[in-house]
mmCIF file of the N, C-alpha and C atoms, coordinates in Angstrom:
data_MODEL
# 
_entry.id   MODEL 
# 
loop_
_atom_site.group_PDB 
_atom_site.id 
_atom_site.type_symbol 
_atom_site.label_atom_id 
_atom_site.label_alt_id 
_atom_site.label_comp_id 
_atom_site.label_asym_id 
_atom_site.label_entity_id 
_atom_site.label_seq_id 
_atom_site.pdbx_PDB_ins_code 
_atom_site.Cartn_x 
_atom_site.Cartn_y 
_atom_site.Cartn_z 
_atom_site.occupancy 
_atom_site.B_iso_or_equiv 
_atom_site.pdbx_formal_charge 
_atom_site.auth_seq_id 
_atom_site.auth_comp_id 
_atom_site.auth_asym_id 
_atom_site.auth_atom_id 
_atom_site.pdbx_PDB_model_num 
ATOM 1   N N  . MET A 1 1  ? 0.736  -1.380 -0.010 1.00 0.00 ? 1  MET A N  1 
ATOM 2   C CA . MET A 1 1  ? 0.195  -0.187 0.195  1.00 0.00 ? 1  MET A CA 1 
ATOM 3   C C  . MET A 1 1  ? 0.806  1.125  -0.109 1.00 0.00 ? 1  MET A C  1 
ATOM 4   N N  . MET A 1 2  ? 0.192  2.186  -0.745 1.00 0.00 ? 2  MET A N  1 
ATOM 5   C CA . MET A 1 2  ? 1.236  3.290  -0.828 1.00 0.00 ? 2  MET A CA 1 
ATOM 6   C C  . MET A 1 2  ? 1.157  4.377  0.081  1.00 0.00 ? 2  MET A C  1 
ATOM 7   N N  . MET A 1 3  ? 1.789  4.710  0.577  1.00 0.00 ? 3  MET A N  1 
ATOM 8   C CA . MET A 1 3  ? 1.571  6.261  1.847  1.00 0.00 ? 3  MET A CA 1 
ATOM 9   C C  . MET A 1 3  ? 1.361  7.450  1.009  1.00 0.00 ? 3  MET A C  1 
ATOM 10  N N  . ILE A 1 4  ? 0.554  8.283  1.702  1.00 0.00 ? 4  ILE A N  1 
ATOM 11  C CA . ILE A 1 4  ? 0.528  9.611  1.252  1.00 0.00 ? 4  ILE A CA 1 
ATOM 12  C C  . ILE A 1 4  ? 1.158  10.643 2.421  1.00 0.00 ? 4  ILE A C  1 
ATOM 13  N N  . ALA A 1 5  ? 1.965  11.358 2.104  1.00 0.00 ? 5  ALA A N  1 
ATOM 14  C CA . ALA A 1 5  ? 2.562  12.215 3.729  1.00 0.00 ? 5  ALA A CA 1 
ATOM 15  C C  . ALA A 1 5  ? 1.752  13.305 2.975  1.00 0.00 ? 5  ALA A C  1 
ATOM 16  N N  . ASP A 1 6  ? 1.716  14.151 4.177  1.00 0.00 ? 6  ASP A N  1 
ATOM 17  C CA . ASP A 1 6  ? 1.518  15.603 4.048  1.00 0.00 ? 6  ASP A CA 1 
ATOM 18  C C  . ASP A 1 6  ? 2.605  16.151 3.622  1.00 0.00 ? 6  ASP A C  1 
ATOM 19  N N  . VAL A 1 7  ? 3.526  16.372 4.551  1.00 0.00 ? 7  VAL A N  1 
ATOM 20  C CA . VAL A 1 7  ? 5.354  16.980 4.106  1.00 0.00 ? 7  VAL A CA 1 
ATOM 21  C C  . VAL A 1 7  ? 6.189  15.832 4.174  1.00 0.00 ? 7  VAL A C  1 
ATOM 22  N N  . THR A 1 8  ? 6.786  16.178 2.789  1.00 0.00 ? 8  THR A N  1 
ATOM 23  C CA . THR A 1 8  ? 8.377  15.451 2.847  1.00 0.00 ? 8  THR A CA 1 
ATOM 24  C C  . THR A 1 8  ? 9.815  16.160 3.472  1.00 0.00 ? 8  THR A C  1 
ATOM 25  N N  . LEU A 1 9  ? 10.469 15.280 4.049  1.00 0.00 ? 9  LEU A N  1 
ATOM 26  C CA . LEU A 1 9  ? 11.798 15.843 4.150  1.00 0.00 ? 9  LEU A CA 1 
ATOM 27  C C  . LEU A 1 9  ? 12.540 14.987 3.915  1.00 0.00 ? 9  LEU A C  1 
ATOM 28  N N  . ASP A 1 10 ? 13.543 15.688 3.116  1.00 0.00 ? 10 ASP A N  1 
ATOM 29  C CA . ASP A 1 10 ? 14.554 15.229 2.609  1.00 0.00 ? 10 ASP A CA 1 
ATOM 30  C C  . ASP A 1 10 ? 16.092 15.180 3.414  1.00 0.00 ? 10 ASP A C  1 
ATOM 31  N N  . THR A 1 11 ? 16.173 14.575 3.896  1.00 0.00 ? 11 THR A N  1 
ATOM 32  C CA . THR A 1 11 ? 17.675 14.108 4.695  1.00 0.00 ? 11 THR A CA 1 
ATOM 33  C C  . THR A 1 11 ? 19.071 13.415 4.032  1.00 0.00 ? 11 THR A C  1 
ATOM 34  N N  . LEU A 1 12 ? 18.494 13.310 2.681  1.00 0.00 ? 12 LEU A N  1 
ATOM 35  C CA . LEU A 1 12 ? 19.831 12.498 1.980  1.00 0.00 ? 12 LEU A CA 1 
ATOM 36  C C  . LEU A 1 12 ? 20.756 13.303 1.831  1.00 0.00 ? 12 LEU A C  1 
ATOM 37  N N  . GLY A 1 13 ? 22.165 12.290 2.279  1.00 0.00 ? 13 GLY A N  1 
ATOM 38  C CA . GLY A 1 13 ? 23.573 12.308 2.305  1.00 0.00 ? 13 GLY A CA 1 
ATOM 39  C C  . GLY A 1 13 ? 23.487 12.889 3.747  1.00 0.00 ? 13 GLY A C  1 
ATOM 40  N N  . TYR A 1 14 ? 22.785 12.952 4.734  1.00 0.00 ? 14 TYR A N  1 
ATOM 41  C CA . TYR A 1 14 ? 22.931 12.950 6.428  1.00 0.00 ? 14 TYR A CA 1 
ATOM 42  C C  . TYR A 1 14 ? 22.757 11.873 6.777  1.00 0.00 ? 14 TYR A C  1 
ATOM 43  N N  . PHE A 1 15 ? 23.807 11.587 7.895  1.00 0.00 ? 15 PHE A N  1 
ATOM 44  C CA . PHE A 1 15 ? 24.175 10.378 8.506  1.00 0.00 ? 15 PHE A CA 1 
ATOM 45  C C  . PHE A 1 15 ? 23.476 10.423 9.979  1.00 0.00 ? 15 PHE A C  1 
ATOM 46  N N  . CYS A 1 16 ? 23.282 9.254  10.955 1.00 0.00 ? 16 CYS A N  1 
ATOM 47  C CA . CYS A 1 16 ? 23.029 9.164  12.021 1.00 0.00 ? 16 CYS A CA 1 
ATOM 48  C C  . CYS A 1 16 ? 23.575 10.390 12.720 1.00 0.00 ? 16 CYS A C  1 
ATOM 49  N N  . PRO A 1 17 ? 23.262 11.514 13.670 1.00 0.00 ? 17 PRO A N  1 
ATOM 50  C CA . PRO A 1 17 ? 22.064 11.226 14.090 1.00 0.00 ? 17 PRO A CA 1 
ATOM 51  C C  . PRO A 1 17 ? 21.479 12.649 13.495 1.00 0.00 ? 17 PRO A C  1 
ATOM 52  N N  . MET A 1 18 ? 21.695 12.738 12.247 1.00 0.00 ? 18 MET A N  1 
ATOM 53  C CA . MET A 1 18 ? 20.801 14.126 11.732 1.00 0.00 ? 18 MET A CA 1 
ATOM 54  C C  . MET A 1 18 ? 19.578 13.875 11.293 1.00 0.00 ? 18 MET A C  1 
ATOM 55  N N  . PRO A 1 19 ? 19.341 12.464 10.306 1.00 0.00 ? 19 PRO A N  1 
ATOM 56  C CA . PRO A 1 19 ? 18.057 12.680 10.156 1.00 0.00 ? 19 PRO A CA 1 
ATOM 57  C C  . PRO A 1 19 ? 17.199 12.356 11.172 1.00 0.00 ? 19 PRO A C  1 
ATOM 58  N N  . ILE A 1 20 ? 17.527 11.757 12.271 1.00 0.00 ? 20 ILE A N  1 
ATOM 59  C CA . ILE A 1 20 ? 16.251 12.131 13.590 1.00 0.00 ? 20 ILE A CA 1 
ATOM 60  C C  . ILE A 1 20 ? 16.270 13.563 14.191 1.00 0.00 ? 20 ILE A C  1 
ATOM 61  N N  . ILE A 1 21 ? 17.364 14.002 14.137 1.00 0.00 ? 21 ILE A N  1 
ATOM 62  C CA . ILE A 1 21 ? 17.174 15.535 14.943 1.00 0.00 ? 21 ILE A CA 1 
ATOM 63  C C  . ILE A 1 21 ? 16.652 16.217 13.468 1.00 0.00 ? 21 ILE A C  1 
ATOM 64  N N  . MET A 1 22 ? 16.369 16.359 12.687 1.00 0.00 ? 22 MET A N  1 
ATOM 65  C CA . MET A 1 22 ? 15.751 17.177 11.008 1.00 0.00 ? 22 MET A CA 1 
ATOM 66  C C  . MET A 1 22 ? 14.283 16.971 11.801 1.00 0.00 ? 22 MET A C  1 
ATOM 67  N N  . THR A 1 23 ? 14.019 15.351 11.716 1.00 0.00 ? 23 THR A N  1 
ATOM 68  C CA . THR A 1 23 ? 12.632 14.880 11.921 1.00 0.00 ? 23 THR A CA 1 
ATOM 69  C C  . THR A 1 23 ? 11.891 15.484 13.088 1.00 0.00 ? 23 THR A C  1 
ATOM 70  N N  . SER A 1 24 ? 12.694 15.651 14.088 1.00 0.00 ? 24 SER A N  1 
ATOM 71  C CA . SER A 1 24 ? 12.347 16.130 15.508 1.00 0.00 ? 24 SER A CA 1 
ATOM 72  C C  . SER A 1 24 ? 12.030 17.514 15.352 1.00 0.00 ? 24 SER A C  1 
ATOM 73  N N  . LYS A 1 25 ? 13.065 18.189 14.590 1.00 0.00 ? 25 LYS A N  1 
ATOM 74  C CA . LYS A 1 25 ? 12.745 19.641 14.272 1.00 0.00 ? 25 LYS A CA 1 
ATOM 75  C C  . LYS A 1 25 ? 11.295 20.010 13.750 1.00 0.00 ? 25 LYS A C  1 
ATOM 76  N N  . LYS A 1 26 ? 11.480 19.134 12.242 1.00 0.00 ? 26 LYS A N  1 
ATOM 77  C CA . LYS A 1 26 ? 10.023 19.052 11.158 1.00 0.00 ? 26 LYS A CA 1 
ATOM 78  C C  . LYS A 1 26 ? 8.872  18.955 11.785 1.00 0.00 ? 26 LYS A C  1 
ATOM 79  N N  . ILE A 1 27 ? 8.861  17.556 12.887 1.00 0.00 ? 27 ILE A N  1 
ATOM 80  C CA . ILE A 1 27 ? 7.585  17.212 12.983 1.00 0.00 ? 27 ILE A CA 1 
ATOM 81  C C  . ILE A 1 27 ? 6.598  18.624 14.031 1.00 0.00 ? 27 ILE A C  1 
ATOM 82  N N  . LYS A 1 28 ? 7.404  19.177 14.250 1.00 0.00 ? 28 LYS A N  1 
ATOM 83  C CA . LYS A 1 28 ? 7.003  20.198 15.371 1.00 0.00 ? 28 LYS A CA 1 
ATOM 84  C C  . LYS A 1 28 ? 5.831  21.136 14.197 1.00 0.00 ? 28 LYS A C  1 
ATOM 85  N N  . GLU A 1 29 ? 6.316  21.635 13.078 1.00 0.00 ? 29 GLU A N  1 
ATOM 86  C CA . GLU A 1 29 ? 5.618  22.326 12.421 1.00 0.00 ? 29 GLU A CA 1 
ATOM 87  C C  . GLU A 1 29 ? 4.456  21.701 11.862 1.00 0.00 ? 29 GLU A C  1 
ATOM 88  N N  . LEU A 1 30 ? 4.141  20.425 11.875 1.00 0.00 ? 30 LEU A N  1 
ATOM 89  C CA . LEU A 1 30 ? 2.785  19.512 11.788 1.00 0.00 ? 30 LEU A CA 1 
ATOM 90  C C  . LEU A 1 30 ? 1.975  19.808 12.736 1.00 0.00 ? 30 LEU A C  1 
ATOM 91  N N  . ALA A 1 31 ? 0.232  19.648 12.240 1.00 0.00 ? 31 ALA A N  1 
ATOM 92  C CA . ALA A 1 31 ? -0.802 19.651 12.770 1.00 0.00 ? 31 ALA A CA 1 
ATOM 93  C C  . ALA A 1 31 ? -0.869 18.328 13.625 1.00 0.00 ? 31 ALA A C  1 
ATOM 94  N N  . LEU A 1 32 ? -1.679 18.159 14.188 1.00 0.00 ? 32 LEU A N  1 
ATOM 95  C CA . LEU A 1 32 ? -2.127 16.451 14.751 1.00 0.00 ? 32 LEU A CA 1 
ATOM 96  C C  . LEU A 1 32 ? -2.745 15.942 13.718 1.00 0.00 ? 32 LEU A C  1 
ATOM 97  N N  . GLY A 1 33 ? -2.033 14.749 13.348 1.00 0.00 ? 33 GLY A N  1 
ATOM 98  C CA . GLY A 1 33 ? -2.348 13.611 12.601 1.00 0.00 ? 33 GLY A CA 1 
ATOM 99  C C  . GLY A 1 33 ? -1.997 14.091 11.252 1.00 0.00 ? 33 GLY A C  1 
ATOM 100 N N  . GLN A 1 34 ? -1.284 14.573 10.662 1.00 0.00 ? 34 GLN A N  1 
ATOM 101 C CA . GLN A 1 34 ? 0.122  14.834 9.329  1.00 0.00 ? 34 GLN A CA 1 
ATOM 102 C C  . GLN A 1 34 ? 0.647  13.889 9.609  1.00 0.00 ? 34 GLN A C  1 
ATOM 103 N N  . ILE A 1 35 ? 0.979  13.311 8.494  1.00 0.00 ? 35 ILE A N  1 
ATOM 104 C CA . ILE A 1 35 ? 2.140  12.467 8.051  1.00 0.00 ? 35 ILE A CA 1 
ATOM 105 C C  . ILE A 1 35 ? 2.870  13.302 7.300  1.00 0.00 ? 35 ILE A C  1 
ATOM 106 N N  . LEU A 1 36 ? 4.362  13.015 8.045  1.00 0.00 ? 36 LEU A N  1 
ATOM 107 C CA . LEU A 1 36 ? 5.550  13.129 7.866  1.00 0.00 ? 36 LEU A CA 1 
ATOM 108 C C  . LEU A 1 36 ? 6.284  12.139 6.921  1.00 0.00 ? 36 LEU A C  1 
ATOM 109 N N  . GLU A 1 37 ? 7.169  12.319 5.625  1.00 0.00 ? 37 GLU A N  1 
ATOM 110 C CA . GLU A 1 37 ? 8.142  11.491 4.829  1.00 0.00 ? 37 GLU A CA 1 
ATOM 111 C C  . GLU A 1 37 ? 8.894  11.625 5.232  1.00 0.00 ? 37 GLU A C  1 
ATOM 112 N N  . VAL A 1 38 ? 9.880  11.188 5.123  1.00 0.00 ? 38 VAL A N  1 
ATOM 113 C CA . VAL A 1 38 ? 11.635 11.399 5.676  1.00 0.00 ? 38 VAL A CA 1 
ATOM 114 C C  . VAL A 1 38 ? 12.075 10.378 4.731  1.00 0.00 ? 38 VAL A C  1 
ATOM 115 N N  . LEU A 1 39 ? 12.614 11.568 3.778  1.00 0.00 ? 39 LEU A N  1 
ATOM 116 C CA . LEU A 1 39 ? 14.057 10.292 2.687  1.00 0.00 ? 39 LEU A CA 1 
ATOM 117 C C  . LEU A 1 39 ? 15.417 10.079 3.367  1.00 0.00 ? 39 LEU A C  1 
ATOM 118 N N  . SER A 1 40 ? 15.350 9.070  3.650  1.00 0.00 ? 40 SER A N  1 
ATOM 119 C CA . SER A 1 40 ? 16.868 9.107  4.266  1.00 0.00 ? 40 SER A CA 1 
ATOM 120 C C  . SER A 1 40 ? 17.523 8.071  2.885  1.00 0.00 ? 40 SER A C  1 
ATOM 121 N N  . ASP A 1 41 ? 19.137 8.355  3.163  1.00 0.00 ? 41 ASP A N  1 
ATOM 122 C CA . ASP A 1 41 ? 19.782 7.137  2.388  1.00 0.00 ? 41 ASP A CA 1 
ATOM 123 C C  . ASP A 1 41 ? 20.949 6.176  3.297  1.00 0.00 ? 41 ASP A C  1 
ATOM 124 N N  . ASP A 1 42 ? 20.843 6.735  5.024  1.00 0.00 ? 42 ASP A N  1 
ATOM 125 C CA . ASP A 1 42 ? 21.487 6.306  5.837  1.00 0.00 ? 42 ASP A CA 1 
ATOM 126 C C  . ASP A 1 42 ? 20.443 4.810  6.139  1.00 0.00 ? 42 ASP A C  1 
ATOM 127 N N  . GLU A 1 43 ? 20.902 3.533  6.264  1.00 0.00 ? 43 GLU A N  1 
ATOM 128 C CA . GLU A 1 43 ? 20.491 2.789  6.724  1.00 0.00 ? 43 GLU A CA 1 
ATOM 129 C C  . GLU A 1 43 ? 19.923 2.335  8.073  1.00 0.00 ? 43 GLU A C  1 
ATOM 130 N N  . GLY A 1 44 ? 20.814 3.452  8.920  1.00 0.00 ? 44 GLY A N  1 
ATOM 131 C CA . GLY A 1 44 ? 20.389 3.276  10.380 1.00 0.00 ? 44 GLY A CA 1 
ATOM 132 C C  . GLY A 1 44 ? 19.017 3.503  10.629 1.00 0.00 ? 44 GLY A C  1 
ATOM 133 N N  . ILE A 1 45 ? 18.299 4.371  9.647  1.00 0.00 ? 45 ILE A N  1 
ATOM 134 C CA . ILE A 1 45 ? 16.899 5.255  9.582  1.00 0.00 ? 45 ILE A CA 1 
ATOM 135 C C  . ILE A 1 45 ? 15.872 3.566  9.974  1.00 0.00 ? 45 ILE A C  1 
ATOM 136 N N  . LYS A 1 46 ? 16.551 2.604  9.762  1.00 0.00 ? 46 LYS A N  1 
ATOM 137 C CA . LYS A 1 46 ? 15.345 1.327  9.460  1.00 0.00 ? 46 LYS A CA 1 
ATOM 138 C C  . LYS A 1 46 ? 15.169 1.246  11.585 1.00 0.00 ? 46 LYS A C  1 
ATOM 139 N N  . LYS A 1 47 ? 16.115 1.501  12.235 1.00 0.00 ? 47 LYS A N  1 
ATOM 140 C CA . LYS A 1 47 ? 16.232 0.886  13.648 1.00 0.00 ? 47 LYS A CA 1 
ATOM 141 C C  . LYS A 1 47 ? 15.902 2.215  14.102 1.00 0.00 ? 47 LYS A C  1 
ATOM 142 N N  . ASP A 1 48 ? 16.629 3.506  13.761 1.00 0.00 ? 48 ASP A N  1 
ATOM 143 C CA . ASP A 1 48 ? 16.599 4.843  14.622 1.00 0.00 ? 48 ASP A CA 1 
ATOM 144 C C  . ASP A 1 48 ? 15.249 5.451  14.447 1.00 0.00 ? 48 ASP A C  1 
ATOM 145 N N  . MET A 1 49 ? 14.509 5.357  13.289 1.00 0.00 ? 49 MET A N  1 
ATOM 146 C CA . MET A 1 49 ? 13.205 5.887  13.429 1.00 0.00 ? 49 MET A CA 1 
ATOM 147 C C  . MET A 1 49 ? 12.330 5.448  14.129 1.00 0.00 ? 49 MET A C  1 
ATOM 148 N N  . PRO A 1 50 ? 11.972 3.996  14.106 1.00 0.00 ? 50 PRO A N  1 
ATOM 149 C CA . PRO A 1 50 ? 11.133 3.247  15.098 1.00 0.00 ? 50 PRO A CA 1 
ATOM 150 C C  . PRO A 1 50 ? 11.515 3.210  16.568 1.00 0.00 ? 50 PRO A C  1 
ATOM 151 N N  . ALA A 1 51 ? 12.568 3.537  16.850 1.00 0.00 ? 51 ALA A N  1 
ATOM 152 C CA . ALA A 1 51 ? 12.815 3.522  18.225 1.00 0.00 ? 51 ALA A CA 1 
ATOM 153 C C  . ALA A 1 51 ? 12.826 5.029  18.458 1.00 0.00 ? 51 ALA A C  1 
ATOM 154 N N  . TRP A 1 52 ? 12.508 6.046  17.714 1.00 0.00 ? 52 TRP A N  1 
ATOM 155 C CA . TRP A 1 52 ? 12.545 7.648  18.002 1.00 0.00 ? 52 TRP A CA 1 
ATOM 156 C C  . TRP A 1 52 ? 10.890 7.590  18.026 1.00 0.00 ? 52 TRP A C  1 
ATOM 157 N N  . CYS A 1 53 ? 10.442 6.953  17.602 1.00 0.00 ? 53 CYS A N  1 
ATOM 158 C CA . CYS A 1 53 ? 8.991  6.771  17.719 1.00 0.00 ? 53 CYS A CA 1 
ATOM 159 C C  . CYS A 1 53 ? 8.529  6.781  19.203 1.00 0.00 ? 53 CYS A C  1 
ATOM 160 N N  . ASP A 1 54 ? 8.913  5.542  18.988 1.00 0.00 ? 54 ASP A N  1 
ATOM 161 C CA . ASP A 1 54 ? 8.743  4.853  20.202 1.00 0.00 ? 54 ASP A CA 1 
ATOM 162 C C  . ASP A 1 54 ? 8.912  6.036  21.483 1.00 0.00 ? 54 ASP A C  1 
ATOM 163 N N  . THR A 1 55 ? 10.018 6.243  21.702 1.00 0.00 ? 55 THR A N  1 
ATOM 164 C CA . THR A 1 55 ? 10.479 7.208  22.703 1.00 0.00 ? 55 THR A CA 1 
ATOM 165 C C  . THR A 1 55 ? 9.394  9.184  22.966 1.00 0.00 ? 55 THR A C  1 
ATOM 166 N N  . THR A 1 56 ? 9.189  8.962  21.641 1.00 0.00 ? 56 THR A N  1 
ATOM 167 C CA . THR A 1 56 ? 8.342  10.715 21.783 1.00 0.00 ? 56 THR A CA 1 
ATOM 168 C C  . THR A 1 56 ? 7.054  10.202 21.378 1.00 0.00 ? 56 THR A C  1 
ATOM 169 N N  . GLY A 1 57 ? 6.360  9.049  21.212 1.00 0.00 ? 57 GLY A N  1 
ATOM 170 C CA . GLY A 1 57 ? 5.039  8.824  21.382 1.00 0.00 ? 57 GLY A CA 1 
ATOM 171 C C  . GLY A 1 57 ? 3.990  9.317  19.965 1.00 0.00 ? 57 GLY A C  1 
ATOM 172 N N  . HIS A 1 58 ? 5.010  9.090  18.635 1.00 0.00 ? 58 HIS A N  1 
ATOM 173 C CA . HIS A 1 58 ? 4.478  9.374  17.387 1.00 0.00 ? 58 HIS A CA 1 
ATOM 174 C C  . HIS A 1 58 ? 4.472  8.160  17.222 1.00 0.00 ? 58 HIS A C  1 
ATOM 175 N N  . GLN A 1 59 ? 3.321  7.992  15.788 1.00 0.00 ? 59 GLN A N  1 
ATOM 176 C CA . GLN A 1 59 ? 3.194  6.992  15.202 1.00 0.00 ? 59 GLN A CA 1 
ATOM 177 C C  . GLN A 1 59 ? 4.132  6.219  14.015 1.00 0.00 ? 59 GLN A C  1 
ATOM 178 N N  . MET A 1 60 ? 4.687  5.548  13.882 1.00 0.00 ? 60 MET A N  1 
ATOM 179 C CA . MET A 1 60 ? 5.569  5.080  12.577 1.00 0.00 ? 60 MET A CA 1 
ATOM 180 C C  . MET A 1 60 ? 4.420  4.010  11.846 1.00 0.00 ? 60 MET A C  1 
ATOM 181 N N  . LEU A 1 61 ? 4.118  4.639  10.687 1.00 0.00 ? 61 LEU A N  1 
ATOM 182 C CA . LEU A 1 61 ? 3.048  4.151  9.959  1.00 0.00 ? 61 LEU A CA 1 
ATOM 183 C C  . LEU A 1 61 ? 4.036  2.640  9.135  1.00 0.00 ? 61 LEU A C  1 
ATOM 184 N N  . GLY A 1 62 ? 5.101  3.220  8.791  1.00 0.00 ? 62 GLY A N  1 
ATOM 185 C CA . GLY A 1 62 ? 5.809  2.281  7.597  1.00 0.00 ? 62 GLY A CA 1 
ATOM 186 C C  . GLY A 1 62 ? 7.249  2.948  7.008  1.00 0.00 ? 62 GLY A C  1 
ATOM 187 N N  . LEU A 1 63 ? 7.796  1.934  6.746  1.00 0.00 ? 63 LEU A N  1 
ATOM 188 C CA . LEU A 1 63 ? 9.325  2.382  5.959  1.00 0.00 ? 63 LEU A CA 1 
ATOM 189 C C  . LEU A 1 63 ? 9.338  1.361  4.229  1.00 0.00 ? 63 LEU A C  1 
ATOM 190 N N  . GLU A 1 64 ? 9.845  2.166  3.234  1.00 0.00 ? 64 GLU A N  1 
ATOM 191 C CA . GLU A 1 64 ? 9.712  1.736  2.187  1.00 0.00 ? 64 GLU A CA 1 
ATOM 192 C C  . GLU A 1 64 ? 11.073 1.788  1.899  1.00 0.00 ? 64 GLU A C  1 
ATOM 193 N N  . GLU A 1 65 ? 11.514 0.954  0.912  1.00 0.00 ? 65 GLU A N  1 
ATOM 194 C CA . GLU A 1 65 ? 12.812 0.816  0.372  1.00 0.00 ? 65 GLU A CA 1 
ATOM 195 C C  . GLU A 1 65 ? 12.630 0.971  -1.239 1.00 0.00 ? 65 GLU A C  1 
ATOM 196 N N  . GLU A 1 66 ? 13.275 1.879  -1.852 1.00 0.00 ? 66 GLU A N  1 
ATOM 197 C CA . GLU A 1 66 ? 13.466 2.201  -2.874 1.00 0.00 ? 66 GLU A CA 1 
ATOM 198 C C  . GLU A 1 66 ? 15.111 2.423  -3.652 1.00 0.00 ? 66 GLU A C  1 
ATOM 199 N N  . GLN A 1 67 ? 15.231 1.754  -4.788 1.00 0.00 ? 67 GLN A N  1 
ATOM 200 C CA . GLN A 1 67 ? 16.726 2.006  -5.368 1.00 0.00 ? 67 GLN A CA 1 
ATOM 201 C C  . GLN A 1 67 ? 16.717 3.015  -6.420 1.00 0.00 ? 67 GLN A C  1 
ATOM 202 N N  . ALA A 1 68 ? 17.408 4.077  -5.755 1.00 0.00 ? 68 ALA A N  1 
ATOM 203 C CA . ALA A 1 68 ? 17.433 5.270  -6.735 1.00 0.00 ? 68 ALA A CA 1 
ATOM 204 C C  . ALA A 1 68 ? 18.791 5.095  -7.693 1.00 0.00 ? 68 ALA A C  1 
ATOM 205 N N  . GLN A 1 69 ? 18.645 6.070  -8.549 1.00 0.00 ? 69 GLN A N  1 
ATOM 206 C CA . GLN A 1 69 ? 20.049 5.478  -9.373 1.00 0.00 ? 69 GLN A CA 1 
ATOM 207 C C  . GLN A 1 69 ? 22.033 6.038  -8.265 1.00 0.00 ? 69 GLN A C  1 
ATOM 208 N N  . SER A 1 70 ? 21.301 6.897  -7.065 1.00 0.00 ? 70 SER A N  1 
ATOM 209 C CA . SER A 1 70 ? 21.979 6.930  -6.491 1.00 0.00 ? 70 SER A CA 1 
ATOM 210 C C  . SER A 1 70 ? 22.795 6.244  -5.408 1.00 0.00 ? 70 SER A C  1 
ATOM 211 N N  . GLY A 1 71 ? 21.448 4.996  -5.481 1.00 0.00 ? 71 GLY A N  1 
ATOM 212 C CA . GLY A 1 71 ? 21.842 4.368  -3.995 1.00 0.00 ? 71 GLY A CA 1 
ATOM 213 C C  . GLY A 1 71 ? 20.164 3.971  -4.117 1.00 0.00 ? 71 GLY A C  1 
ATOM 214 N N  . ARG A 1 72 ? 20.355 3.340  -2.926 1.00 0.00 ? 72 ARG A N  1 
ATOM 215 C CA . ARG A 1 72 ? 18.965 2.945  -1.786 1.00 0.00 ? 72 ARG A CA 1 
ATOM 216 C C  . ARG A 1 72 ? 18.493 3.987  -1.233 1.00 0.00 ? 72 ARG A C  1 
ATOM 217 N N  . VAL A 1 73 ? 17.387 4.389  -1.651 1.00 0.00 ? 73 VAL A N  1 
ATOM 218 C CA . VAL A 1 73 ? 16.284 5.165  -0.486 1.00 0.00 ? 73 VAL A CA 1 
ATOM 219 C C  . VAL A 1 73 ? 15.570 4.945  0.609  1.00 0.00 ? 73 VAL A C  1 
ATOM 220 N N  . TYR A 1 74 ? 15.548 5.064  1.710  1.00 0.00 ? 74 TYR A N  1 
ATOM 221 C CA . TYR A 1 74 ? 14.656 4.646  2.558  1.00 0.00 ? 74 TYR A CA 1 
ATOM 222 C C  . TYR A 1 74 ? 13.082 5.519  2.809  1.00 0.00 ? 74 TYR A C  1 
ATOM 223 N N  . LYS A 1 75 ? 12.501 5.121  2.763  1.00 0.00 ? 75 LYS A N  1 
ATOM 224 C CA . LYS A 1 75 ? 11.092 6.744  3.223  1.00 0.00 ? 75 LYS A CA 1 
ATOM 225 C C  . LYS A 1 75 ? 10.294 6.089  4.612  1.00 0.00 ? 75 LYS A C  1 
ATOM 226 N N  . ALA A 1 76 ? 10.367 6.868  5.458  1.00 0.00 ? 76 ALA A N  1 
ATOM 227 C CA . ALA A 1 76 ? 9.936  6.677  6.706  1.00 0.00 ? 76 ALA A CA 1 
ATOM 228 C C  . ALA A 1 76 ? 8.646  7.329  7.287  1.00 0.00 ? 76 ALA A C  1 
ATOM 229 N N  . PHE A 1 77 ? 7.140  6.778  7.395  1.00 0.00 ? 77 PHE A N  1 
ATOM 230 C CA . PHE A 1 77 ? 6.585  7.802  7.626  1.00 0.00 ? 77 PHE A CA 1 
ATOM 231 C C  . PHE A 1 77 ? 5.681  7.295  8.776  1.00 0.00 ? 77 PHE A C  1 
ATOM 232 N N  . VAL A 1 78 ? 5.847  8.792  9.318  1.00 0.00 ? 78 VAL A N  1 
ATOM 233 C CA . VAL A 1 78 ? 5.661  9.218  10.609 1.00 0.00 ? 78 VAL A CA 1 
ATOM 234 C C  . VAL A 1 78 ? 4.123  10.085 10.853 1.00 0.00 ? 78 VAL A C  1 
ATOM 235 N N  . LYS A 1 79 ? 2.996  9.869  11.725 1.00 0.00 ? 79 LYS A N  1 
ATOM 236 C CA . LYS A 1 79 ? 2.239  10.452 12.104 1.00 0.00 ? 79 LYS A CA 1 
ATOM 237 C C  . LYS A 1 79 ? 2.427  11.146 13.278 1.00 0.00 ? 79 LYS A C  1 
ATOM 238 N N  . LYS A 1 80 ? 2.082  12.473 13.405 1.00 0.00 ? 80 LYS A N  1 
ATOM 239 C CA . LYS A 1 80 ? 1.968  13.005 14.441 1.00 0.00 ? 80 LYS A CA 1 
ATOM 240 C C  . LYS A 1 80 ? 0.694  13.026 15.623 1.00 0.00 ? 80 LYS A C  1 
ATOM 241 N N  . THR A 1 81 ? 1.158  12.581 16.873 1.00 0.00 ? 81 THR A N  1 
ATOM 242 C CA . THR A 1 81 ? 0.320  11.987 17.401 1.00 0.00 ? 81 THR A CA 1 
ATOM 243 C C  . THR A 1 81 ? -0.265 12.900 18.810 1.00 0.00 ? 81 THR A C  1 
ATOM 244 N N  . LYS A 1 82 ? 1.126  14.054 18.659 1.00 0.00 ? 82 LYS A N  1 
ATOM 245 C CA . LYS A 1 82 ? 1.163  14.929 19.982 1.00 0.00 ? 82 LYS A CA 1 
ATOM 246 C C  . LYS A 1 82 ? 1.437  16.003 19.990 1.00 0.00 ? 82 LYS A C  1 
# 
């Protein structure tokens, strides 16, 4: 199932912990219930984003992987819940 995000955050080229730091800042700009898509080429996001969601109380909706010309791209979908 393809997810549709309200806002996309591009963290390509950044590595741990920057995608999480950038996500933390960006989600504050969203309204409750909105979905943030985080683009990352850091494989660590597969573990870091669910852990961050558990810690902060936001809902991890899923993670997709795509092969782009520049390498693997991860798309993490987070719903703002508080």
